[in-house]
Residue, then its C-alpha position, 0 to 999 in steps of 0.5 A: m418486871k421492868r417496864p419497856s422504855r419509850q423507845q421500845r414502845r415506839e418501835a413495837a407500835e411501828a412494827r404493829l402498824e407495819a404488820d397491819v398495813h402489810e396485812a391490809m395491802m395483802r387482803l386488798g390485793w395491793q401487794v403481790p404474795t411472795d411466799d407459798r402460804a400467801v400465794r395459796a391463800a390468794e389462790e383460794a380467795l380468788a377461787a371462792e370469789p372469781v373476778d371477771l375480766p372486762a371484755s376489752l381484756g378477754d382476748a390477749r392477742a387483741v390487747w397485745e396488737g392494740r397497744r401503742a408502739a413505744e416511741v424512742r427518741p434519741r437525745l443525741e444524734a450519732d453518726e454511723d461510726g457512733t460518734v456524737d456530733v452535738p456538744l454535751a452541753r446541749a445534752a445536759r438540756e435534754g434536747g430542749p431548745i436553748p435561748p439565744q442569750i444562753e447560746q451566746r454565753m455558751r459560745a463565749d465560755r467555749l472561746r474563753a476556755q480555748r484561749e486559756r488552754d492555748d495560753e497554758s500550752s504555749g507557756t504565756a498564761e497570765t499569773s495573778 
């Protein structure tokens, strides 16, 4: 009988390791059971050793009412018609402050691009 190659042995070892890690995670409750057999086994394990919830989680209504409301801050301000008044270059900075030297460079770049566009549209673009 032919002996398995090094690659085959490595793949078999990786498969065993993956199966062992999966089983350990299932036993520790770090992975949610996904098939009928695993769900039944988890239910039986919980029935054999019930886990008491902390008192702070005993009342679902109190937990729900005690949660913090999610704070949603739009990154771009939009008018009533949905148009964005802020240039997208600012959006790329995720609403953070722009240092004055960067602001100045952005303005210069915009003016240069507008001049180039105007030159191209009027047919006076320089050729290098």
